TIDOLO-269979 format. One record per residue (C-alpha): residue number from 0; residue in one letter; x, y, z. Coordinates in steps of 0.05 Angstrom, whole numbers, plus 5000, padded with zeros to 4 digits. Example, Ala and Ser with C-alpha at 12.3 -4.5 7.8 and 13.67 -1.06 7.14 Angstrom:
REM residues 2
ATOM   nr  rest    px    py    pz
ATOM    0     a  5246  4910  5156
ATOM    1     s  5273  4979  5143
***
This chain:
REM residues 383
ATOM   nr  rest    px    py    pz
ATOM    0     x  3310  5412  2592
ATOM    1     x  3268  5475  2582
ATOM    2     x  3207  5454  2547
ATOM    3     x  3205  5504  2478
ATOM    4     x  3132  5508  2468
ATOM    5     x  3108  5529  2388
ATOM    6     x  3070  5592  2383
ATOM    7     x  2992  5581  2382
ATOM    8     x  2989  5638  2325
ATOM    9     x  3007  5609  2261
ATOM   10     x  3005  5655  2203
ATOM   11     x  3023  5625  2142
ATOM   12     x  3093  5649  2111
ATOM   13     x  3110  5663  2038
ATOM   14     x  3103  5606  1981
ATOM   15     x  3171  5594  1975
ATOM   16     x  3183  5578  2050
ATOM   17     x  3121  5539  2051
ATOM   18     x  3154  5495  1999
ATOM   19     x  3228  5492  2033
ATOM   20     x  3196  5467  2097
ATOM   21     x  3163  5410  2057
ATOM   22     x  3235  5389  2045
ATOM   23     x  3242  5328  2000
ATOM   24     x  3162  5332  1991
ATOM   25     x  3168  5401  1960
ATOM   26     x  3161  5375  1891
ATOM   27     x  3101  5334  1908
ATOM   28     x  3057  5394  1911
ATOM   29     x  3014  5403  1848
ATOM   30     x  2965  5372  1806
ATOM   31     x  2982  5306  1772
ATOM   32     x  2941  5265  1714
ATOM   33     x  2955  5202  1674
ATOM   34     x  2939  5131  1663
ATOM   35     x  2947  5068  1706
ATOM   36     x  2925  5002  1718
ATOM   37     x  2881  4969  1778
ATOM   38     x  2874  4894  1795
ATOM   39     x  2831  4870  1857
ATOM   40     x  2806  4800  1876
ATOM   41     x  2735  4808  1905
ATOM   42     x  2688  4755  1935
ATOM   43     x  2639  4730  1881
ATOM   44     x  2572  4741  1912
ATOM   45     x  2533  4697  1858
ATOM   46     x  2572  4639  1883
ATOM   47     x  2589  4612  1816
ATOM   48     x  2664  4616  1834
ATOM   49     x  2706  4634  1896
ATOM   50     x  2721  4703  1867
ATOM   51     x  2715  4753  1816
ATOM   52     x  2778  4782  1785
ATOM   53     x  2769  4857  1766
ATOM   54     x  2820  4888  1720
ATOM   55     x  2814  4961  1701
ATOM   56     x  2856  5006  1657
ATOM   57     x  2849  5075  1695
ATOM   58     x  2856  5152  1686
ATOM   59     x  2875  5186  1749
ATOM   60     x  2879  5258  1778
ATOM   61     x  2918  5266  1840
ATOM   62     x  2922  5338  1873
ATOM   63     x  2968  5357  1927
ATOM   64     x  2959  5421  1963
ATOM   65     x  3015  5449  2016
ATOM   66     x  2987  5465  2083
ATOM   67     x  3006  5539  2096
ATOM   68     x  3030  5537  2167
ATOM   69     x  3066  5486  2212
ATOM   70     x  3028  5434  2251
ATOM   71     x  3049  5433  2324
ATOM   72     x  3054  5363  2363
ATOM   73     x  3057  5382  2433
ATOM   74     x  3117  5339  2475
ATOM   75     x  3117  5317  2547
ATOM   76     x  3183  5270  2542
ATOM   77     x  3217  5325  2492
ATOM   78     x  3203  5390  2464
ATOM   79     x  3147  5405  2417
ATOM   80     x  3160  5388  2342
ATOM   81     x  3130  5421  2276
ATOM   82     x  3099  5376  2228
ATOM   83     x  3094  5402  2151
ATOM   84     x  3051  5375  2098
ATOM   85     x  3002  5370  2040
ATOM   86     x  2930  5358  2033
ATOM   87     x  2912  5309  1982
ATOM   88     x  2856  5286  1937
ATOM   89     x  2855  5224  1888
ATOM   90     x  2802  5208  1836
ATOM   91     x  2810  5148  1797
ATOM   92     x  2761  5125  1739
ATOM   93     x  2757  5067  1695
ATOM   94     x  2788  5087  1628
ATOM   95     x  2741  5048  1588
ATOM   96     x  2672  5077  1616
ATOM   97     x  2693  5137  1654
ATOM   98     x  2663  5108  1716
ATOM   99     x  2683  5126  1781
ATOM  100     x  2729  5075  1812
ATOM  101     x  2762  5110  1878
ATOM  102     x  2767  5175  1908
ATOM  103     x  2815  5184  1966
ATOM  104     x  2822  5249  2011
ATOM  105     x  2885  5253  2062
ATOM  106     x  2948  5281  2084
ATOM  107     x  3023  5271  2074
ATOM  108     x  3066  5299  2131
ATOM  109     x  3142  5305  2148
ATOM  110     x  3172  5295  2219
ATOM  111     x  3238  5311  2246
ATOM  112     x  3273  5262  2286
ATOM  113     x  3251  5259  2357
ATOM  114     x  3287  5232  2423
ATOM  115     x  3216  5208  2461
ATOM  116     x  3209  5156  2425
ATOM  117     x  3270  5153  2397
ATOM  118     x  3260  5157  2320
ATOM  119     x  3309  5181  2264
ATOM  120     x  3311  5170  2184
ATOM  121     x  3376  5154  2148
ATOM  122     x  3423  5208  2127
ATOM  123     x  3391  5254  2075
ATOM  124     x  3323  5220  2086
ATOM  125     x  3259  5248  2121
ATOM  126     x  3209  5210  2163
ATOM  127     x  3139  5219  2125
ATOM  128     x  3072  5193  2143
ATOM  129     x  3009  5182  2100
ATOM  130     x  2938  5190  2125
ATOM  131     x  2881  5169  2080
ATOM  132     x  2807  5154  2079
ATOM  133     x  2778  5105  2034
ATOM  134     x  2698  5109  2028
ATOM  135     x  2696  5029  2029
ATOM  136     x  2698  5040  2106
ATOM  137     x  2779  5046  2115
ATOM  138     x  2827  5095  2149
ATOM  139     x  2902  5087  2139
ATOM  140     x  2965  5107  2168
ATOM  141     x  3027  5088  2137
ATOM  142     x  3089  5113  2150
ATOM  143     x  3163  5111  2123
ATOM  144     x  3215  5153  2089
ATOM  145     x  3233  5199  2034
ATOM  146     x  3297  5199  2005
ATOM  147     x  3332  5232  1942
ATOM  148     x  3352  5186  1884
ATOM  149     x  3394  5195  1816
ATOM  150     x  3385  5143  1758
ATOM  151     x  3329  5104  1723
ATOM  152     x  3269  5090  1776
ATOM  153     x  3229  5028  1775
ATOM  154     x  3275  4981  1734
ATOM  155     x  3306  4918  1758
ATOM  156     x  3372  4924  1785
ATOM  157     x  3425  4880  1814
ATOM  158     x  3414  4917  1881
ATOM  159     x  3333  4918  1881
ATOM  160     x  3281  4887  1844
ATOM  161     x  3248  4957  1834
ATOM  162     x  3301  5012  1831
ATOM  163     x  3290  5051  1895
ATOM  164     x  3236  5014  1925
ATOM  165     x  3237  4982  1996
ATOM  166     x  3197  4927  1972
ATOM  167     x  3216  4862  1934
ATOM  168     x  3148  4845  1903
ATOM  169     x  3081  4873  1878
ATOM  170     x  3057  4804  1860
ATOM  171     x  2986  4792  1847
ATOM  172     x  2978  4716  1868
ATOM  173     x  2939  4697  1928
ATOM  174     x  2969  4666  1996
ATOM  175     x  2950  4633  2056
ATOM  176     x  2940  4676  2119
ATOM  177     x  2965  4626  2181
ATOM  178     x  2938  4638  2246
ATOM  179     x  2974  4692  2293
ATOM  180     x  3032  4696  2312
ATOM  181     x  3060  4670  2243
ATOM  182     x  3059  4722  2196
ATOM  183     x  3032  4709  2118
ATOM  184     x  3086  4707  2072
ATOM  185     x  3078  4743  2007
ATOM  186     x  3094  4715  1938
ATOM  187     x  3161  4740  1901
ATOM  188     x  3161  4783  1838
ATOM  189     x  3143  4742  1776
ATOM  190     x  3104  4684  1811
ATOM  191     x  3047  4658  1771
ATOM  192     x  2979  4635  1804
ATOM  193     x  2980  4572  1769
ATOM  194     x  3047  4547  1802
ATOM  195     x  3037  4580  1869
ATOM  196     x  2963  4589  1890
ATOM  197     x  2942  4540  1948
ATOM  198     x  2879  4498  1924
ATOM  199     x  2829  4507  1901
ATOM  200     x  2868  4538  1842
ATOM  201     x  2835  4606  1818
ATOM  202     x  2836  4606  1740
ATOM  203     x  2817  4674  1733
ATOM  204     x  2884  4691  1740
ATOM  205     x  2910  4656  1679
ATOM  206     x  2891  4701  1619
ATOM  207     x  2889  4640  1568
ATOM  208     x  2829  4621  1606
ATOM  209     x  2768  4658  1577
ATOM  210     x  2722  4693  1632
ATOM  211     x  2658  4661  1642
ATOM  212     x  2605  4648  1697
ATOM  213     x  2653  4595  1731
ATOM  214     x  2714  4642  1713
ATOM  215     x  2695  4712  1727
ATOM  216     x  2738  4766  1707
ATOM  217     x  2727  4829  1678
ATOM  218     x  2692  4842  1627
ATOM  219     x  2650  4782  1647
ATOM  220     x  2581  4809  1672
ATOM  221     x  2602  4886  1674
ATOM  222     x  2546  4932  1656
ATOM  223     x  2544  4964  1611
ATOM  224     x  2589  4910  1581
ATOM  225     x  2670  4933  1581
ATOM  226     x  2713  4922  1522
ATOM  227     x  2751  4848  1522
ATOM  228     x  2820  4865  1556
ATOM  229     x  2879  4876  1505
ATOM  230     x  2931  4822  1492
ATOM  231     x  2981  4874  1517
ATOM  232     x  2990  4944  1547
ATOM  233     x  3040  4983  1522
ATOM  234     x  3077  4926  1491
ATOM  235     x  3070  4884  1562
ATOM  236     x  3033  4821  1554
ATOM  237     x  2972  4820  1596
ATOM  238     x  2990  4759  1632
ATOM  239     x  3053  4794  1658
ATOM  240     x  3014  4858  1675
ATOM  241     x  2967  4809  1719
ATOM  242     x  3025  4777  1752
ATOM  243     x  3058  4836  1768
ATOM  244     x  3031  4905  1748
ATOM  245     x  3086  4939  1763
ATOM  246     x  3117  4920  1697
ATOM  247     x  3077  4975  1662
ATOM  248     x  3115  5030  1704
ATOM  249     x  3178  4995  1675
ATOM  250     x  3159  4990  1609
ATOM  251     x  3148  5072  1615
ATOM  252     x  3223  5079  1643
ATOM  253     x  3256  5031  1592
ATOM  254     x  3226  5069  1530
ATOM  255     x  3244  5135  1565
ATOM  256     x  3317  5116  1579
ATOM  257     x  3324  5082  1508
ATOM  258     x  3299  5154  1488
ATOM  259     x  3356  5190  1518
ATOM  260     x  3323  5211  1586
ATOM  261     x  3357  5219  1652
ATOM  262     x  3328  5218  1721
ATOM  263     x  3331  5248  1795
ATOM  264     x  3283  5261  1843
ATOM  265     x  3255  5236  1912
ATOM  266     x  3226  5163  1920
ATOM  267     x  3180  5153  1982
ATOM  268     x  3170  5081  2014
ATOM  269     x  3112  5078  2069
ATOM  270     x  3084  5017  2102
ATOM  271     x  3027  5005  2154
ATOM  272     x  3067  4963  2188
ATOM  273     x  3143  4955  2208
ATOM  274     x  3158  4882  2180
ATOM  275     x  3130  4845  2118
ATOM  276     x  3154  4774  2099
ATOM  277     x  3163  4753  2027
ATOM  278     x  3187  4687  1996
ATOM  279     x  3259  4699  1958
ATOM  280     x  3243  4663  1889
ATOM  281     x  3188  4664  1846
ATOM  282     x  3134  4602  1853
ATOM  283     x  3152  4586  1924
ATOM  284     x  3126  4537  1960
ATOM  285     x  3112  4534  2038
ATOM  286     x  3177  4522  2075
ATOM  287     x  3220  4551  2021
ATOM  288     x  3268  4608  2041
ATOM  289     x  3232  4679  2063
ATOM  290     x  3259  4742  2074
ATOM  291     x  3231  4794  2127
ATOM  292     x  3236  4864  2095
ATOM  293     x  3233  4921  2152
ATOM  294     x  3220  4986  2116
ATOM  295     x  3257  5044  2142
ATOM  296     x  3207  5076  2198
ATOM  297     x  3149  5034  2171
ATOM  298     x  3088  5040  2219
ATOM  299     x  3014  5058  2228
ATOM  300     x  2955  5014  2212
ATOM  301     x  2886  5006  2181
ATOM  302     x  2824  5012  2215
ATOM  303     x  2761  4982  2179
ATOM  304     x  2677  4987  2187
ATOM  305     x  2646  4926  2221
ATOM  306     x  2619  4906  2155
ATOM  307     x  2688  4889  2134
ATOM  308     x  2714  4862  2202
ATOM  309     x  2647  4830  2230
ATOM  310     x  2607  4772  2215
ATOM  311     x  2624  4696  2238
ATOM  312     x  2696  4686  2236
ATOM  313     x  2687  4611  2251
ATOM  314     x  2622  4603  2207
ATOM  315     x  2612  4599  2135
ATOM  316     x  2607  4673  2122
ATOM  317     x  2659  4705  2169
ATOM  318     x  2688  4775  2151
ATOM  319     x  2665  4803  2087
ATOM  320     x  2737  4829  2068
ATOM  321     x  2783  4857  2121
ATOM  322     x  2843  4908  2097
ATOM  323     x  2898  4882  2129
ATOM  324     x  2962  4914  2103
ATOM  325     x  2987  4969  2056
ATOM  326     x  3048  4987  2028
ATOM  327     x  3072  5034  1972
ATOM  328     x  3131  5063  1936
ATOM  329     x  3122  5133  1900
ATOM  330     x  3175  5158  1854
ATOM  331     x  3176  5234  1846
ATOM  332     x  3216  5239  1777
ATOM  333     x  3246  5299  1744
ATOM  334     x  3256  5276  1680
ATOM  335     x  3311  5308  1637
ATOM  336     x  3336  5305  1561
ATOM  337     x  3385  5340  1528
ATOM  338     x  3341  5359  1473
ATOM  339     x  3278  5372  1505
ATOM  340     x  3245  5408  1560
ATOM  341     x  3245  5375  1632
ATOM  342     x  3186  5356  1660
ATOM  343     x  3160  5322  1725
ATOM  344     x  3129  5256  1726
ATOM  345     x  3098  5213  1787
ATOM  346     x  3098  5141  1788
ATOM  347     x  3071  5094  1847
ATOM  348     x  3056  5021  1858
ATOM  349     x  3014  5008  1917
ATOM  350     x  2993  4940  1949
ATOM  351     x  2937  4927  1992
ATOM  352     x  2925  4857  2023
ATOM  353     x  2853  4844  2032
ATOM  354     x  2839  4778  2075
ATOM  355     x  2773  4749  2054
ATOM  356     x  2753  4673  2066
ATOM  357     x  2738  4624  2008
ATOM  358     x  2705  4555  2009
ATOM  359     x  2753  4500  1991
ATOM  360     x  2710  4436  2001
ATOM  361     x  2648  4445  2032
ATOM  362     x  2638  4467  2084
ATOM  363     x  2712  4481  2093
ATOM  364     x  2731  4555  2093
ATOM  365     x  2802  4583  2091
ATOM  366     x  2823  4650  2094
ATOM  367     x  2869  4674  2042
ATOM  368     x  2906  4742  2026
ATOM  369     x  2887  4777  1965
ATOM  370     x  2933  4829  1936
ATOM  371     x  2898  4890  1911
ATOM  372     x  2951  4923  1865
ATOM  373     x  2945  4995  1839
ATOM  374     x  2999  5031  1790
ATOM  375     x  3000  5092  1752
ATOM  376     x  3048  5139  1709
ATOM  377     x  3024  5215  1719
ATOM  378     x  3049  5278  1695
ATOM  379     x  3046  5343  1733
ATOM  380     x  2998  5388  1694
ATOM  381     x  2992  5450  1742
ATOM  382     x  3037  5473  1803
***
């Protein structure tokens, strides 16, 4: 087989060609702005409790710019391939204070199928990868596929917990991290901390328990003080938001469906590993049925600075907070209505698993997986 090399001179073609080369990611390009929600459990350094549960309503801007030229990947066992992609910059701030919360530069790329190694996408889909850098000291590569969809996204259907998502749960309840090679098991959608978390239970997840020094949760201890948490966000009770933040995305779509909107677009499912195990029913316990979810073309990984992974793994300190797994679904939605202009909407749900140890009964230390979940609904403001 002749080795077909890509030219070393790469001059950008016209804009229409650049977008066409992006394929299913073409409508990703542009500037998106909107609101979301962020949930993260973090170690409580004050020592009054095992963790602080941070809850934030957010403002977000996500800007994606097409890369004008192709990106050649040189082949040895097969011909060269060309990648096409977009750079991105994500900025998230707290809705109450305007304070900076997150900034992430990165790149999305599309990849054609290959023979060495053999890798193909399902019919009509594209292989995609997301590379991101997070200033906490993490670098991530999450691979998967983009594919077209038609119909209301995110809503629960007979076929999926979240329409067009490859993942059955974005539940926030912590779970035990067993010694390798046993995989951790994530809780099913709708699970509550009170019924599923391993002891000691974490009252921070129960909104009925007021936040305090022994039950640290936003807004306790924030400076300047955050306003109290609302009873509901867009009609979704705060307890439901805490259990499964993706319910906020579903509330947006449900209202738009009621108002007569229709949907089509591209869904992107990516993960940093090839298989993730979930319980199949809410509030399951060890030994209950599980399912291994294998997202199409899922692959990649996460690297962390030593502050996150180092320490004394068998001692009282151990690693600070190791980022272990990331998976996410992005819905690029063309929203139409017979009486109103069509607009572009982007929704996403992202799960980041942080592993860090807690004290159960001194001096015993146990490592748990702590879901860090971000969701948002954004509108395209500039193309």
